[in-house]
DODODO-440111 format. One record per residue: residue number from 1; residue in one letter; chain; x, y, z of N, C-alpha, C, CB in turn. Coordinates in pm, 1 decimal. Glycine has a CB too. Layout:
! DODODO-440111
PT  seq  type  mol       nc1       nc2       nc3      cac1      cac2      cac3       cc1       cc2       cc3      cbc1      cbc2      cbc3
PT  NUM     a    A         X         Y         Z         X         Y         Z         X         Y         Z         X         Y         Z
...
//
This chain:
! DODODO-440111
PT  seq  type  mol       nc1       nc2       nc3      cac1      cac2      cac3       cc1       cc2       cc3      cbc1      cbc2      cbc3
PT    1     m    A    9126.6    9410.0   10908.6    9170.5    9311.1   10821.7    9022.7    9222.7   10776.3    9293.7    9216.2   10904.8
PT    2     k    A    9029.6    9178.7   10659.5    8908.7    9117.0   10624.0    8963.2    8966.8   10553.8    8816.4    9223.9   10516.4
PT    3     i    A    8881.5    8882.3   10585.5    8941.2    8726.4   10522.5    8834.7    8656.1   10445.9    8989.0    8610.1   10649.4
PT    4     k    A    8870.5    8566.4   10359.4    8773.2    8483.2   10296.5    8865.9    8367.8   10263.8    8694.2    8550.9   10168.0
PT    5     v    A    8772.3    8247.2   10261.0    8829.7    8107.0   10239.1    8783.3    8075.3   10095.0    8773.7    7990.2   10353.2
PT    6     n    A    8899.8    8022.0   10044.5    8859.5    7949.3    9902.4    8838.4    7817.7    9906.6    8958.9    7960.8    9797.4
PT    7     s    A    8724.5    7787.8    9887.8    8684.3    7648.5    9914.6    8740.9    7538.3    9831.3    8545.8    7639.6    9903.1
PT    8     e    A    8795.3    7571.4    9717.2    8844.8    7491.0    9616.9    8975.8    7447.9    9661.5    8848.2    7558.0    9487.0
PT    9     f    A    9052.1    7527.3    9742.3    9170.0    7481.2    9806.8    9155.4    7419.3    9950.0    9260.1    7592.3    9812.5
PT   10     c    A    9069.2    7464.1   10024.3    9025.5    7414.9   10154.8    9028.0    7258.0   10149.4    8878.6    7471.2   10191.2
PT   11     l    A    9125.4    7196.9   10247.0    9125.1    7028.2   10255.1    9038.0    6982.2   10394.8    9307.1    6961.0   10269.7
PT   12     g    A    8968.4    7091.1   10427.3    8888.4    7038.5   10556.9    8942.5    7001.5   10672.5    8821.2    6933.8   10534.2
PT   13     c    A    9089.8    7030.3   10682.3    9141.6    6936.1   10814.4    9098.1    7023.1   10953.8    9338.1    6911.0   10811.7
PT   14     g    A    9042.4    7145.8   10957.6    8994.1    7205.1   11088.0    9099.1    7256.3   11158.3    8924.4    7111.6   11174.8
PT   15     l    A    9235.3    7281.0   11106.2    9330.7    7338.6   11181.0    9273.6    7495.4   11204.2    9476.3    7324.3   11104.7
PT   16     c    A    9222.0    7573.6   11112.3    9183.5    7716.0   11145.7    9083.1    7753.8   11247.4    9138.9    7773.1   11034.8
PT   17     e    A    8994.5    7624.5   11257.2    8885.1    7603.9   11337.2    8936.7    7594.8   11488.8    8809.0    7476.3   11288.7
PT   18     e    A    9055.2    7510.2   11500.6    9099.2    7478.7   11617.0    9180.2    7613.2   11656.2    9178.8    7343.2   11612.5
PT   19     l    A    9248.3    7696.5   11586.0    9324.2    7801.0   11611.7    9219.7    7922.1   11639.5    9424.8    7822.8   11494.0
PT   20     v    A    9127.7    7955.0   11590.8    9035.8    8054.4   11600.7    8897.3    8014.0   11562.7    9078.1    8160.9   11524.9
PT   21     p    A    8838.1    7953.2   11684.6    8707.4    7895.0   11662.2    8575.1    8019.3   11654.7    8686.0    7783.2   11793.2
PT   22     e    A    8616.8    8127.4   11694.3    8538.1    8241.8   11691.6    8525.8    8272.8   11543.8    8598.1    8357.7   11776.0
PT   23     i    A    8599.3    8242.8   11462.2    8616.4    8299.6   11309.6    8549.0    8190.7   11228.8    8785.9    8322.8   11255.1
PT   24     f    A    8630.3    8074.7   11219.5    8617.6    7941.2   11157.2    8525.1    7849.4   11205.3    8731.1    7877.8   11160.9
PT   25     r    A    8453.1    7772.4   11121.4    8348.0    7661.8   11146.9    8359.8    7559.6   11048.4    8203.4    7712.8   11144.5
PT   26     l    A    8427.9    7441.1   11094.3    8418.7    7310.0   10965.2    8279.7    7279.4   10937.8    8490.7    7149.0   11011.2
PT   27     k    A    8254.4    7256.5   10824.7    8117.1    7244.2   10783.4    8145.0    7141.7   10670.0    8040.6    7390.2   10737.2
PT   28     g    A    8123.2    7002.2   10699.4    8156.5    6896.0   10592.0    8305.3    6884.4   10577.6    8093.4    6932.2   10448.9
PT   29     d    A    8315.2    6899.8   10431.3    8479.1    6900.8   10406.4    8556.7    7024.3   10360.8    8512.5    6802.2   10299.3
PT   30     t    A    8466.4    7123.1   10418.6    8518.6    7267.0   10410.0    8499.0    7337.1   10523.2    8460.5    7344.3   10306.2
PT   31     v    A    8553.9    7484.2   10544.7    8538.4    7552.5   10636.7    8444.9    7687.1   10598.4    8667.6    7572.1   10684.7
PT   32     e    A    8369.4    7712.4   10701.0    8286.1    7863.0   10671.0    8324.3    7956.3   10762.1    8121.9    7860.6   10683.7
PT   33     l    A    8320.4    8087.2   10733.4    8344.4    8200.7   10813.6    8227.8    8241.4   10884.8    8393.1    8307.6   10737.8
PT   34     i    A    8249.6    8265.5   11012.1    8123.1    8314.4   11112.0    8149.3    8451.2   11096.7    8121.1    8264.1   11285.5
PT   35     n    A    8261.2    8511.0   11079.7    8280.7    8655.1   11057.5    8386.9    8687.1   10953.4    8317.6    8721.6   11186.8
PT   36     d    A    8379.4    8754.4   10873.1    8517.7    8808.5   10759.3    8576.0    8913.2   10799.0    8482.8    8853.4   10607.3
PT   37     v    A    8523.5    8999.4   10905.1    8600.0    9093.6   10965.0    8669.3    9056.8   11087.7    8525.8    9197.7   10987.1
PT   38     i    A    8805.4    9064.3   11098.8    8857.3    9024.0   11216.5    8898.3    9142.9   11313.3    8968.8    8938.0   11185.5
PT   39     p    A    8858.6    9117.3   11442.8    8898.4    9207.1   11554.9    9038.2    9209.9   11568.6    8840.2    9168.4   11683.7
PT   40     e    A    9117.1    9322.0   11610.9    9247.4    9323.4   11607.9    9290.3    9254.6   11740.8    9298.3    9463.0   11586.9
PT   41     e    A    9222.8    9219.7   11830.5    9261.5    9147.8   11941.7    9279.7    8967.2   11911.7    9144.0    9186.0   12054.0
PT   42     i    A    9205.3    8939.2   11798.6    9236.4    8791.7   11775.3    9322.1    8794.3   11651.3    9100.9    8695.6   11754.9
PT   43     s    A    9363.3    8897.6   11563.7    9429.8    8916.3   11440.3    9535.7    8812.1   11435.4    9485.9    9057.4   11424.8
PT   44     e    A    9617.6    8812.6   11540.4    9764.2    8735.7   11534.7    9727.5    8594.8   11538.1    9873.5    8769.9   11666.4
PT   45     r    A    9618.2    8565.0   11590.0    9559.8    8385.4   11587.5    9533.7    8369.1   11440.1    9386.8    8342.0   11687.5
PT   46     v    A    9457.1    8461.4   11367.1    9432.3    8442.6   11236.1    9533.2    8461.4   11137.3    9338.5    8513.1   11206.8
PT   47     e    A    9631.9    8525.9   11167.5    9742.4    8525.8   11082.3    9826.4    8387.7   11105.4    9828.4    8656.9   11110.4
PT   48     f    A    9830.0    8343.0   11201.5    9891.8    8197.9   11217.3    9804.9    8104.0   11149.0    9907.6    8149.6   11370.4
PT   49     a    A    9659.5    8114.6   11135.9    9594.4    8018.2   11086.2    9598.1    8047.2   10933.3    9461.1    8006.9   11149.5
PT   50     i    A    9639.1    8146.0   10890.4    9649.2    8171.3   10726.8    9779.9    8110.0   10696.6    9647.1    8341.5   10673.0
PT   51     e    A    9897.1    8140.6   10780.9   10027.6    8083.1   10761.5   10028.7    7945.2   10747.7   10112.1    8114.6   10862.6
PT   52     d    A    9960.1    7875.9   10842.9    9964.3    7732.4   10893.0    9863.6    7671.6   10796.8    9922.9    7710.7   11059.3
PT   53     c    A    9763.1    7707.6   10737.5    9673.6    7620.6   10651.3    9741.5    7566.0   10512.6    9543.1    7707.3   10614.3
PT   54     p    A    9718.0    7432.6   10559.2    9792.2    7338.7   10460.6    9756.2    7351.0   10292.6    9755.0    7185.5   10509.8
PT   55     g    A    9622.8    7405.9   10277.1    9582.5    7420.4   10148.5    9607.5    7542.8   10114.8    9457.2    7389.1   10124.5
PT   56     k    A    9646.7    7648.4   10180.6    9656.3    7782.5   10159.0    9537.3    7855.0   10109.7    9755.4    7801.6   10076.3
PT   57     a    A    9433.1    7805.6   10186.9    9282.0    7867.2   10132.8    9234.6    7981.5   10187.3    9166.2    7777.5   10156.3
PT   58     i    A    9297.7    8054.1   10310.2    9247.0    8146.3   10358.0    9331.4    8273.1   10288.8    9245.2    8127.1   10505.4
PT   59     q    A    9258.2    8371.1   10258.9    9309.9    8466.9   10192.1    9279.4    8613.5   10266.0    9257.4    8452.4   10053.0
PT   60     t    A    9356.6    8717.7   10289.2    9333.8    8825.7   10332.2    9337.4    8935.3   10277.9    9380.5    8834.1   10402.9
PT   61     k    A    9256.2    9057.0   10328.8    9282.0    9185.6   10269.7    9285.4    9282.8   10388.2    9172.6    9225.1   10160.0
PT   62     r    A    9369.5    9374.7   10379.7    9368.9    9456.2   10502.1    9289.7    9573.8   10481.2    9505.2    9495.5   10545.7
PT   63     t    A    9198.0    9605.2   10543.4    9098.4    9703.7   10552.4    9178.4    9848.4   10584.7    8987.6    9658.5   10670.0
PT   64     t    A    9100.2    9956.7   10524.8    9157.7   10094.5   10533.6    9056.0   10165.5   10641.1    9162.8   10175.5   10375.0
PT   65     p    A    9125.4   10229.4   10744.9    9047.3   10292.6   10814.4    8955.0   10399.7   10765.9    9113.9   10330.1   10894.7
PT   66     p    A    8826.0   10402.1   10810.6    8731.6   10513.6   10755.4    8784.0   10654.5   10714.3    8630.9   10540.2   10857.8
PT   67     g    A    8769.8   10688.1   10620.1    8818.7   10851.7   10583.7    8963.9   10834.4   10527.9    8824.7   10969.0   10736.5
PT   68     y    A    9018.1   10731.5   10553.9    9181.6   10739.3   10505.2    9182.1   10722.1   10345.0    9286.3   10600.5   10580.5
PT   69     a    A    9074.6   10647.5   10281.8    9086.5   10614.7   10137.8    9117.0   10759.4   10056.1    8939.8   10537.7   10084.3
PT   70     n    A    9045.5   10856.4   10098.3    9050.3   10957.4   10014.7    9181.5   11037.2   10024.9    8937.2   11035.9   10036.6
PT   71     r    A    9262.4   11019.9   10106.9    9411.4   11088.3   10127.3    9507.6   11035.2   10007.6    9485.5   11040.6   10288.0
PT   72     s    A    9511.8   11137.5    9921.4    9638.5   11110.8    9823.4    9602.7   11007.6    9709.0    9770.9   11046.5    9911.5
PT   73     g    A    9473.4   10935.3    9714.8    9447.9   10843.9    9633.8    9526.0   10706.3    9650.2    9464.8   10900.8    9516.9
PT   74     f    A    9612.3   10678.9    9769.0    9703.8   10589.2    9808.4    9616.0   10460.5    9788.9    9763.5   10617.6    9955.8
PT   75     a    A    9515.3   10460.9    9882.6    9414.6   10340.7    9932.1    9350.6   10288.0    9812.6    9293.2   10389.6   10038.6
PT   76     e    A    9310.7   10389.2    9735.1    9226.0   10338.7    9596.3    9320.6   10262.9    9498.6    9159.3   10475.8    9505.1
PT   77     s    A    9448.7   10297.6    9498.2    9551.5   10242.6    9420.7    9571.7   10090.1    9442.5    9674.9   10316.0    9449.8
PT   78     l    A    9559.4   10063.3    9573.5    9548.9    9933.8    9632.3    9449.1    9839.6    9583.9    9528.2    9948.4    9761.4
PT   79     q    A    9341.0    9873.1    9550.1    9233.9    9784.1    9557.6    9197.4    9738.4    9387.1    9102.3    9866.3    9644.3
//
């Protein structure tokens, strides 16, 4: 999974940083990503941050495993 933060919608409340400090860092009145690729072992906490974000500023994109994109064109149709 990859994520990004839309700074136009970020309220700067710091909830995401509180939930997943290894990914999000509050900087001024917005948040920055330390890493936009989410390791599987913390993906559940990131999902909570996405769902609980009051500004709905965190967006996600599921990543496709290497080599899978060429099977029947399915992954390409999602992009």
